[in-house]
C-alpha positions as CSV (number, residue, x, y, z in Angstrom):
1,M,-0.5,0.3,0.0
2,A,1.7,3.2,-0.8
3,S,2.1,5.8,1.4
4,S,1.5,9.6,2.2
5,H,3.2,12.3,2.6
6,T,2.8,15.5,4.2
7,I,4.2,18.2,1.2
8,G,4.8,21.5,2.8
9,V,3.8,23.7,-0.2
10,V,6.1,26.6,-0.5
11,I,4.3,29.9,-2.7
12,N,6.1,32.6,-3.2
13,T,4.5,36.1,-4.1
14,Y,6.0,39.1,-5.1
15,P,4.5,42.5,-6.4
16,H,2.0,42.6,-9.0
17,K,-1.2,44.5,-10.0
18,N,-3.1,41.4,-10.4
19,R,-1.2,39.5,-6.8
20,K,-4.8,39.8,-5.3
21,T,-7.1,37.4,-7.9
22,D,-3.8,35.5,-8.5
23,L,-3.4,34.9,-5.4
24,H,-6.5,33.6,-4.4
25,R,-6.5,31.7,-7.6
26,C,-2.8,29.9,-6.7
27,L,-4.8,28.7,-3.4
28,Q,-8.0,28.2,-4.8
29,S,-6.5,25.5,-6.6
30,L,-5.2,24.0,-3.7
31,I,-8.5,23.9,-2.0
32,K,-9.1,21.0,-5.0
33,Q,-6.2,19.0,-4.4
34,T,-7.4,15.5,-4.7
35,H,-3.7,15.0,-1.8
36,G,-5.2,16.6,1.2
37,D,-1.9,15.6,3.3
38,F,-0.3,19.8,2.7
39,V,1.5,22.6,4.8
40,V,0.8,25.5,2.8
41,T,3.9,28.5,3.2
42,I,3.9,31.8,2.1
43,I,6.6,33.6,1.7
44,E,4.8,37.1,1.1
45,N,7.1,40.1,-1.0
46,Y,4.3,41.6,-2.0
47,Q,4.9,45.1,0.1
48,N,0.8,45.7,1.3
49,K,1.3,42.8,4.3
50,K,-2.2,43.9,5.4
51,L,-4.0,42.3,1.9
52,V,-1.9,39.0,2.4
53,K,-3.1,38.6,5.8
54,R,-6.5,39.8,4.9
55,I,-6.3,37.3,2.1
56,V,-4.8,34.2,3.7
57,A,-7.5,35.1,6.9
58,S,-10.3,34.1,4.5
59,Y,-8.7,30.1,3.5
60,E,-8.1,29.5,7.4
61,N,-11.1,26.6,7.5
62,S,-9.1,25.5,4.5
63,L,-6.0,24.9,4.4
64,K,-3.0,25.2,6.6
65,I,-1.1,28.5,5.9
66,K,2.6,30.7,7.4
67,V,3.3,33.5,6.3
68,F,7.0,34.7,6.9
69,N,7.4,38.4,4.7
70,S,10.6,38.8,2.5
71,T,12.1,41.5,1.4
72,A,14.6,39.9,-1.1
73,K,14.7,40.7,-4.7
74,K,15.6,37.7,-5.7
75,L,13.8,34.6,-6.4
76,S,16.7,32.0,-5.3
77,S,16.2,33.6,-2.0
78,L,12.7,33.3,-1.4
79,F,12.4,29.7,-2.1
80,N,15.9,28.8,-0.2
81,L,13.6,30.9,2.8
82,G,10.4,29.2,2.0
83,W,12.1,25.1,2.5
84,M,13.9,26.8,5.3
85,K,10.4,27.8,7.0
86,T,8.7,24.4,6.0
87,K,9.3,21.8,8.8
88,N,8.3,19.4,6.0
89,K,10.9,17.3,4.1
90,Y,8.6,16.5,0.9
91,L,8.5,20.1,-1.0
92,A,6.8,21.0,-4.0
93,Y,7.1,25.4,-5.0
94,L,4.5,27.1,-6.5
95,A,4.1,30.2,-7.5
96,D,1.7,32.6,-6.4
97,D,0.4,33.2,-10.4
98,A,0.0,30.1,-10.8
99,E,-2.6,27.2,-10.5
100,A,-2.4,23.2,-9.9
101,G,-4.0,21.0,-11.6
102,N,-6.9,19.4,-8.3
103,D,-4.2,16.0,-8.7
104,W,-0.7,17.8,-8.9
105,L,-0.2,16.9,-5.4
106,K,-1.7,12.9,-5.7
107,N,0.8,12.7,-8.3
108,I,3.7,14.2,-6.7
109,N,2.7,11.7,-4.0
110,K,2.4,8.9,-6.5
111,E,5.7,9.3,-7.8
112,L,7.7,10.1,-3.6
113,N,5.9,6.5,-3.5
114,R,7.8,4.8,-7.2
115,S,11.5,5.3,-5.0
116,V,13.1,5.9,-2.4
117,K,16.1,7.8,-5.1
118,I,13.3,10.2,-5.9
119,A,14.4,14.0,-5.2
120,A,12.5,15.9,-7.3
121,C,9.3,15.6,-9.5
122,S,8.6,18.1,-11.9
123,G,5.4,18.7,-13.9
124,P,4.8,19.9,-17.5
125,I,5.1,23.8,-17.0
126,I,3.5,26.1,-19.3
127,S,4.7,29.5,-20.4
128,T,1.8,32.5,-21.2
129,C,4.6,33.5,-23.2
130,F,4.5,33.0,-26.8
131,P,6.3,31.8,-28.3
132,A,7.0,28.3,-26.6
133,G,10.3,28.7,-23.7
134,E,10.2,32.2,-24.2
135,M,10.2,32.5,-20.7
136,H,13.5,30.3,-21.0
137,R,15.3,32.5,-23.9
138,L,14.5,35.8,-21.2
139,Y,15.7,33.5,-18.3
140,L,19.1,33.0,-20.1
141,L,19.8,36.2,-22.0
142,S,19.6,37.8,-18.0
143,Q,22.3,35.9,-17.1
144,S,24.4,37.1,-19.8
145,N,23.1,40.3,-18.4
146,I,23.9,40.4,-14.7
């Protein structure tokens, strides 16, 4: 029988005009997860702490959420803070402007049960930019222009 892993879902926020709507949609997608054994850690970089607190409060009956604040501008710093603040052995990262499919955590749990050697799982990443892969191209360009 497959075991159920408690997964720490780390959500990074970032200042953007649609973040209120985006964060609501992101948290709504977590409520719909078919794998219910998870906790949420939000690394709040929105700069509007009161708004994020109100949004999180509206989910306190549905999700286990902890919020930590950071003014870091580097995404890697936000990811690192997320795993340091999460006490779970297994982590899943999600941006606040992303929505997880209903079986996202179920599929991660399934893969974790396949082998003790599995260190990371990834799903499809769909870029909203056209052509496909534009975000990766921009990332590569940014690396050459520090």
